[in-house]
ZADREN-619530 format. One record per residue (C-alpha): residue number from 1; chain; x, y, z. Coordinates in nm, 3 decimals. Layout:
   seq   mol         u         v         w
   NUM     A         X         Y         Z
...
% end
This chain:
   seq   mol         u         v         w
     1     A     1.458     3.604    -8.081
     2     A     1.116     3.509    -8.205
     3     A     1.038     3.587    -8.567
     4     A     0.744     3.779    -8.702
     5     A     0.431     3.595    -8.796
     6     A     0.370     3.548    -9.168
     7     A     0.004     3.648    -9.132
     8     A    -0.128     3.941    -9.341
     9     A    -0.088     4.280    -9.173
    10     A    -0.420     4.398    -9.024
    11     A    -0.579     4.707    -9.168
    12     A    -0.494     5.035    -8.992
    13     A    -0.815     5.174    -8.846
    14     A    -0.868     5.472    -8.613
    15     A    -0.798     5.385    -8.247
    16     A    -0.694     5.030    -8.329
    17     A    -0.392     4.810    -8.259
    18     A    -0.165     4.618    -8.486
    19     A    -0.083     4.290    -8.316
    20     A     0.173     4.036    -8.428
    21     A     0.224     3.706    -8.250
    22     A     0.561     3.534    -8.292
    23     A     0.603     3.168    -8.214
    24     A     0.923     3.015    -8.086
    25     A     1.054     2.662    -8.120
    26     A     0.920     2.343    -7.964
    27     A     0.930     2.284    -7.590
    28     A     0.716     2.211    -7.289
    29     A     0.542     2.542    -7.355
    30     A     0.577     2.726    -7.683
    31     A     0.725     3.072    -7.654
    32     A     0.509     3.362    -7.768
    33     A     0.628     3.716    -7.833
    34     A     0.345     3.968    -7.863
    35     A     0.391     4.293    -8.055
    36     A     0.127     4.564    -8.034
    37     A     0.102     4.910    -8.187
    38     A    -0.179     5.122    -8.043
    39     A    -0.284     5.401    -8.281
    40     A    -0.484     5.720    -8.234
    41     A    -0.764     5.862    -8.450
    42     A    -0.506     5.998    -8.695
    43     A    -0.354     5.650    -8.733
    44     A    -0.039     5.756    -8.548
    45     A     0.124     5.512    -8.308
    46     A     0.093     5.619    -7.944
    47     A     0.205     5.295    -7.773
    48     A     0.456     5.049    -7.914
    49     A     0.521     4.728    -7.721
    50     A     0.681     4.393    -7.782
    51     A     0.730     4.149    -7.497
    52     A     0.708     3.792    -7.375
    53     A     0.517     3.680    -7.067
    54     A     0.375     3.384    -6.881
    55     A     0.156     3.331    -6.577
    56     A     0.182     3.076    -6.297
    57     A    -0.144     3.035    -6.104
    58     A    -0.202     2.832    -5.790
    59     A    -0.563     2.718    -5.754
    60     A    -0.768     2.503    -5.520
    61     A    -0.933     2.183    -5.642
    62     A    -1.261     2.025    -5.532
    63     A    -1.063     1.793    -5.305
    64     A    -0.909     2.096    -5.125
    65     A    -0.571     2.030    -5.283
    66     A    -0.366     2.301    -5.452
    67     A    -0.226     2.272    -5.801
    68     A    -0.035     2.499    -6.041
    69     A    -0.143     2.602    -6.389
    70     A     0.072     2.786    -6.643
    71     A    -0.073     3.022    -6.903
    72     A     0.102     3.182    -7.199
    73     A    -0.047     3.388    -7.483
    74     A    -0.130     3.167    -7.778
    75     A    -0.231     3.219    -8.139
    76     A    -0.581     3.349    -8.061
    77     A    -0.467     3.682    -7.911
    78     A    -0.687     3.990    -7.951
    79     A    -0.637     4.348    -7.835
    80     A    -0.981     4.492    -7.772
    81     A    -0.992     4.792    -7.542
    82     A    -0.642     4.927    -7.609
    83     A    -0.650     5.303    -7.637
    84     A    -0.423     5.607    -7.658
    85     A    -0.618     5.774    -7.378
    86     A    -0.740     6.132    -7.341
    87     A    -0.771     6.404    -7.078
    88     A    -0.977     6.179    -6.850
    89     A    -0.851     5.829    -6.929
    90     A    -0.494     5.701    -6.921
    91     A    -0.344     5.519    -7.222
    92     A    -0.419     5.148    -7.198
    93     A    -0.251     4.843    -7.351
    94     A    -0.479     4.538    -7.332
    95     A    -0.478     4.186    -7.479
    96     A    -0.708     3.886    -7.456
    97     A    -0.603     3.525    -7.510
    98     A    -0.702     3.164    -7.455
    99     A    -1.032     3.066    -7.296
   100     A    -1.133     3.399    -7.147
   101     A    -0.800     3.530    -7.013
   102     A    -0.697     3.895    -7.040
   103     A    -0.416     4.126    -6.933
   104     A    -0.379     4.504    -6.940
   105     A    -0.158     4.788    -6.820
   106     A    -0.215     5.163    -6.821
   107     A     0.049     5.435    -6.826
   108     A     0.110     5.768    -6.657
   109     A     0.357     6.049    -6.733
   110     A     0.514     6.362    -6.595
   111     A     0.674     6.644    -6.790
   112     A     0.986     6.431    -6.835
   113     A     0.908     6.064    -6.781
   114     A     0.650     5.790    -6.830
   115     A     0.594     5.455    -6.656
   116     A     0.353     5.168    -6.619
   117     A     0.092     5.215    -6.350
   118     A    -0.174     4.949    -6.286
   119     A    -0.167     4.591    -6.417
   120     A    -0.488     4.391    -6.433
   121     A    -0.496     4.019    -6.506
   122     A    -0.809     3.805    -6.542
   123     A    -0.792     3.427    -6.570
   124     A    -1.086     3.198    -6.633
   125     A    -1.087     2.875    -6.432
   126     A    -1.333     2.725    -6.679
   127     A    -1.028     2.671    -6.898
   128     A    -0.925     2.305    -6.924
   129     A    -0.582     2.380    -6.772
   130     A    -0.754     2.432    -6.435
   131     A    -0.842     2.069    -6.378
   132     A    -1.112     2.016    -6.118
   133     A    -1.095     2.378    -5.996
   134     A    -1.315     2.441    -5.693
   135     A    -1.405     2.793    -5.806
   136     A    -1.523     2.829    -6.164
   137     A    -1.531     3.146    -6.369
   138     A    -1.322     3.462    -6.422
   139     A    -1.094     3.578    -6.139
   140     A    -0.923     3.918    -6.155
   141     A    -0.612     4.036    -5.974
   142     A    -0.484     4.394    -5.979
   143     A    -0.133     4.506    -5.887
   144     A     0.090     4.813    -5.913
   145     A     0.356     4.785    -6.184
   146     A     0.717     4.794    -6.060
   147     A     0.857     4.959    -6.374
   148     A     1.087     5.255    -6.304
   149     A     1.023     5.591    -6.477
   150     A     1.160     5.620    -6.832
   151     A     1.248     5.941    -7.014
   152     A     0.986     6.053    -7.265
   153     A     1.071     5.989    -7.630
   154     A     1.279     5.689    -7.520
   155     A     1.224     5.316    -7.577
   156     A     1.245     5.101    -7.264
   157     A     1.425     4.768    -7.317
   158     A     1.475     4.482    -7.074
   159     A     1.574     4.125    -7.162
   160     A     1.601     4.026    -6.795
   161     A     1.320     3.810    -6.661
   162     A     1.116     4.003    -6.407
   163     A     0.817     3.894    -6.203
   164     A     0.531     4.033    -6.000
   165     A     0.342     3.826    -5.743
   166     A    -0.012     3.901    -5.633
   167     A    -0.246     3.667    -5.444
   168     A    -0.193     3.319    -5.597
   169     A    -0.058     3.453    -5.928
   170     A     0.300     3.502    -6.045
   171     A     0.341     3.715    -6.360
   172     A     0.665     3.682    -6.558
   173     A     0.791     3.930    -6.820
   174     A     1.105     3.928    -7.035
   175     A     1.242     4.055    -7.367
   176     A     1.042     4.375    -7.321
   177     A     1.055     4.662    -7.572
   178     A     0.817     4.945    -7.486
   179     A     0.744     5.309    -7.560
   180     A     0.433     5.482    -7.432
   181     A     0.335     5.838    -7.530
   182     A     0.508     5.801    -7.868
   183     A     0.564     6.146    -8.016
   184     A     0.441     6.228    -8.368
   185     A     0.364     5.858    -8.431
   186     A     0.732     5.768    -8.469
   187     A     0.895     5.519    -8.236
   188     A     1.212     5.667    -8.088
   189     A     1.561     5.544    -8.174
   190     A     1.682     5.626    -7.822
   191     A     1.697     5.331    -7.581
   192     A     1.677     5.307    -7.204
   193     A     1.812     4.972    -7.078
   194     A     1.686     4.834    -6.747
   195     A     1.930     4.810    -6.455
   196     A     1.908     4.429    -6.450
   197     A     2.046     4.411    -6.805
   198     A     2.326     4.652    -6.718
   199     A     2.437     4.436    -6.427
   200     A     2.434     4.117    -6.631
   201     A     2.802     4.059    -6.709
   202     A     2.781     3.719    -6.876
   203     A     2.428     3.645    -7.001
   204     A     2.536     3.308    -7.144
   205     A     2.640     3.172    -6.803
   206     A     2.390     3.001    -6.576
   207     A     2.486     2.966    -6.210
   208     A     2.484     2.623    -6.045
   209     A     2.441     2.451    -6.379
   210     A     2.642     2.161    -6.524
   211     A     2.629     2.109    -6.900
   212     A     2.866     1.962    -7.154
   213     A     3.119     2.214    -7.293
   214     A     3.031     2.370    -7.628
   215     A     3.287     2.360    -7.908
   216     A     3.300     2.478    -8.267
   217     A     3.476     2.333    -8.568
   218     A     3.756     2.589    -8.540
   219     A     3.823     2.542    -8.169
   220     A     4.022     2.252    -8.019
   221     A     3.850     1.986    -7.817
   222     A     3.855     2.055    -7.442
   223     A     4.106     1.851    -7.245
   224     A     3.926     1.886    -6.912
   225     A     3.575     1.796    -6.807
   226     A     3.324     2.047    -6.671
   227     A     3.336     2.108    -6.297
   228     A     3.074     1.901    -6.116
   229     A     2.800     2.083    -5.931
   230     A     2.879     2.113    -5.562
   231     A     2.647     2.011    -5.282
   232     A     2.379     2.281    -5.244
   233     A     2.380     2.531    -4.960
   234     A     2.154     2.449    -4.667
   235     A     1.862     2.691    -4.633
   236     A     1.645     2.766    -4.331
   237     A     1.287     2.849    -4.424
   238     A     0.981     2.937    -4.217
   239     A     0.623     3.055    -4.255
   240     A     0.439     3.266    -4.000
   241     A     0.074     3.273    -3.902
   242     A     0.049     3.614    -3.741
   243     A     0.353     3.652    -3.518
   244     A     0.405     3.278    -3.468
   245     A     0.595     3.038    -3.690
   246     A     0.366     2.763    -3.817
   247     A     0.604     2.582    -4.057
   248     A     0.977     2.514    -4.033
   249     A     1.203     2.369    -4.300
   250     A     1.578     2.321    -4.327
   251     A     1.731     2.159    -4.635
   252     A     1.964     2.178    -4.928
   253     A     1.788     2.137    -5.261
   254     A     1.921     2.022    -5.597
   255     A     1.710     1.969    -5.910
   256     A     1.801     1.698    -6.158
   257     A     1.654     1.773    -6.502
   258     A     1.696     1.508    -6.773
   259     A     1.618     1.622    -7.125
   260     A     1.868     1.623    -7.410
   261     A     2.143     1.640    -7.148
   262     A     2.123     1.595    -6.770
   263     A     2.130     1.926    -6.584
   264     A     2.185     1.977    -6.210
   265     A     2.053     2.299    -6.058
   266     A     2.127     2.403    -5.700
   267     A     1.866     2.613    -5.520
   268     A     2.040     2.909    -5.357
   269     A     1.878     2.998    -5.022
   270     A     2.040     3.344    -5.034
   271     A     1.830     3.437    -5.339
   272     A     1.518     3.239    -5.247
   273     A     1.195     3.400    -5.127
   274     A     0.963     3.201    -4.902
   275     A     0.584     3.199    -4.894
   276     A     0.309     2.948    -4.830
   277     A     0.018     2.864    -4.605
   278     A    -0.055     2.672    -4.286
   279     A    -0.362     2.475    -4.183
   280     A    -0.477     2.197    -3.955
   281     A    -0.462     1.925    -4.219
   282     A    -0.282     2.086    -4.513
   283     A     0.022     2.314    -4.546
   284     A     0.222     2.449    -4.838
   285     A     0.581     2.572    -4.860
   286     A     0.667     2.775    -5.172
   287     A     1.027     2.855    -5.258
   288     A     1.103     3.109    -5.533
   289     A     1.469     3.123    -5.635
   290     A     1.541     3.437    -5.839
   291     A     1.205     3.418    -6.021
   292     A     1.347     3.129    -6.223
   293     A     1.280     2.826    -6.005
   294     A     0.956     2.782    -5.813
   295     A     0.901     2.477    -5.592
   296     A     0.581     2.403    -5.402
   297     A     0.580     2.139    -5.128
   298     A     0.232     2.038    -5.010
   299     A     0.195     1.847    -4.682
   300     A    -0.110     1.664    -4.552
   301     A    -0.230     1.487    -4.235
   302     A    -0.366     1.132    -4.232
   303     A    -0.526     0.906    -3.972
   304     A    -0.370     0.562    -3.923
   305     A    -0.537     0.234    -3.826
   306     A    -0.419     0.284    -3.467
   307     A    -0.607     0.612    -3.437
   308     A    -0.292     0.824    -3.451
   309     A    -0.226     1.112    -3.686
   310     A     0.078     1.145    -3.908
   311     A     0.189     1.405    -4.160
   312     A     0.361     1.339    -4.493
   313     A     0.469     1.508    -4.815
   314     A     0.176     1.466    -5.050
   315     A     0.256     1.678    -5.354
   316     A     0.539     1.866    -5.524
   317     A     0.503     2.116    -5.809
   318     A     0.798     2.272    -5.989
   319     A     0.817     2.552    -6.244
   320     A     1.148     2.628    -6.413
   321     A     1.170     2.948    -6.613
   322     A     1.452     2.934    -6.867
   323     A     1.654     2.681    -6.668
   324     A     1.892     2.665    -6.964
   325     A     1.957     2.973    -7.176
   326     A     1.689     2.984    -7.446
   327     A     1.487     2.694    -7.307
   328     A     1.113     2.704    -7.263
   329     A     0.942     2.705    -6.921
   330     A     0.901     2.364    -6.762
   331     A     0.607     2.292    -6.533
   332     A     0.590     1.950    -6.364
   333     A     0.435     1.798    -6.056
   334     A     0.359     1.480    -5.864
   335     A     0.043     1.471    -5.649
   336     A     0.072     1.104    -5.547
   337     A     0.358     1.117    -5.302
   338     A     0.358     0.959    -4.957
   339     A     0.703     1.026    -4.813
   340     A     0.859     1.199    -4.510
   341     A     0.593     1.022    -4.303
   342     A     0.611     1.124    -3.936
   343     A     0.392     1.147    -3.625
   344     A     0.197     1.474    -3.608
   345     A     0.364     1.703    -3.357
   346     A     0.711     1.575    -3.442
   347     A     0.960     1.684    -3.706
   348     A     1.106     1.469    -3.981
   349     A     1.483     1.459    -4.026
   350     A     1.712     1.297    -4.281
   351     A     2.072     1.412    -4.312
   352     A     2.154     1.165    -4.589
   353     A     2.076     1.252    -4.948
   354     A     1.721     1.162    -5.058
   355     A     1.556     1.171    -5.398
   356     A     1.199     1.287    -5.461
   357     A     1.066     1.165    -5.795
   358     A     0.857     1.436    -5.960
   359     A     0.854     1.292    -6.312
   360     A     1.077     1.058    -6.506
   361     A     1.271     1.363    -6.627
   362     A     1.274     1.566    -6.308
   363     A     1.388     1.476    -5.957
   364     A     1.467     1.668    -5.639
   365     A     1.769     1.575    -5.428
   366     A     1.748     1.685    -5.063
   367     A     2.039     1.720    -4.820
   368     A     2.038     1.767    -4.440
   369     A     1.659     1.774    -4.441
   370     A     1.445     1.868    -4.142
   371     A     1.080     1.961    -4.179
   372     A     0.783     2.034    -3.953
   373     A     0.474     2.172    -4.131
   374     A     0.229     2.133    -3.837
   375     A     0.210     2.208    -3.464
   376     A     0.528     2.410    -3.431
   377     A     0.573     2.508    -3.065
   378     A     0.768     2.814    -2.946
   379     A     0.903     2.872    -3.298
   380     A     1.125     2.564    -3.265
   381     A     1.142     2.214    -3.406
   382     A     0.986     1.937    -3.201
   383     A     1.166     1.608    -3.138
   384     A     1.274     1.457    -3.468
   385     A     1.197     1.119    -3.617
   386     A     1.497     1.013    -3.820
   387     A     1.478     0.849    -4.158
   388     A     1.599     0.490    -4.178
   389     A     1.913     0.596    -4.363
   390     A     2.018     0.803    -4.059
   391     A     1.911     0.555    -3.792
   392     A     2.150     0.338    -3.588
   393     A     1.990     0.033    -3.742
   394     A     2.115     0.125    -4.085
   395     A     2.452    -0.044    -4.020
   396     A     2.268    -0.375    -3.967
   397     A     2.181    -0.404    -4.335
   398     A     2.529    -0.512    -4.457
   399     A     2.563    -0.735    -4.148
   400     A     2.231    -0.903    -4.222
   401     A     2.329    -0.952    -4.585
   402     A     2.662    -1.101    -4.477
   403     A     2.495    -1.338    -4.229
   404     A     2.243    -1.449    -4.490
   405     A     2.521    -1.519    -4.739
   406     A     2.707    -1.713    -4.470
   407     A     2.404    -1.931    -4.399
   408     A     2.358    -1.987    -4.771
   409     A     2.719    -2.101    -4.806
   410     A     2.679    -2.339    -4.508
   411     A     2.360    -2.486    -4.656
   412     A     2.528    -2.541    -4.990
   413     A     2.824    -2.707    -4.817
   414     A     2.598    -2.938    -4.610
   415     A     2.401    -3.031    -4.921
   416     A     2.726    -3.109    -5.098
   417     A     2.849    -3.333    -4.810
   418     A     2.518    -3.522    -4.791
   419     A     2.520    -3.572    -5.165
   420     A     2.874    -3.710    -5.156
   421     A     2.785    -3.960    -4.879
   422     A     2.482    -4.089    -5.069
   423     A     2.697    -4.137    -5.375
   424     A     2.956    -4.343    -5.184
   425     A     2.681    -4.559    -5.020
   426     A     2.537    -4.636    -5.359
   427     A     2.873    -4.751    -5.496
   428     A     2.933    -4.979    -5.195
   429     A     2.598    -5.159    -5.237
   430     A     2.694    -5.254    -5.589
% end
């Protein structure tokens, strides 16, 4: 758990908030726990909240490409606008961070319960993280909170990672401790645990993950190795434009993450949500596995020298949220790909395992792949172009190598024979 900041405690003023920002350890993104106490005119706490959150935003660049940006609250967090509410305005918890970003949520109650109501998030694409953004300036999204009602005078707690998606924004929340409508300024000692935490039997186990076994000084060394990750399940994915399918994809996906220790993560199609977009020259397939693994595939169309059009995989972006227990979010991408190249109007197929290089520390392994991001007819795949690894010509490679080695051996033998004859002729002349 993040520790409290050593900064001096802010002065308690009427209708103000006390905000503490806790920083976690090093990682791709540093973890930030925000703690806010909203107080009324009598300096009594009316809202107490401590939580962690991050934002994944997909934005369009000047070259009509789409990229992902990740935002997390940093050290320059403020809390202007937070209020306990009154007869006409609902209580509001609001923070501001970074280069013009802000987030807020208001609360409603009945005679017995309270809950979050409306979430508002504003991000500013003038921030440097939005490289070459086509649209500059603040953009606001508003969404209904999915929090279930909580009994009054009870603290809501949820360590499970939850997410809300709206437009091109994914909001992630975890390690939440919250009480709105605090009575008499005293935070309750009664807890209400979210259903996701109740159903978590073994929080230290990560599915489809292979890591080295952990031992302590008092426990004997393991005599068996960890079970290798199995081949991933094959998923069938599609995107519709109206009532017609405009993108089809079939594949098994496995992520290979290399940090302190190599980690293999299988994408489970049974827990994966599909979204994306279709166009004439660009298409995107987004896969979201349990709000922990987000993969964006971006396809493009190109014109060849023979005046034909082909499609190919142009870009991949991956976001991993806590891919190992306690790890920081990882956001990586590669926008310079040129693979899965196929005639427009056809589908690309490769049953053999392929590797897509995202970064030096992150690769995607695909299995039984078939993809058609453009010109899908009658909701079915068009005729497939096979990858070379699947083609009938693939068996010729070892034959060609064998023939070449045979010719090389013959040439060496002939050279040896000629050399021997010249040597004998020279001796005879003497």
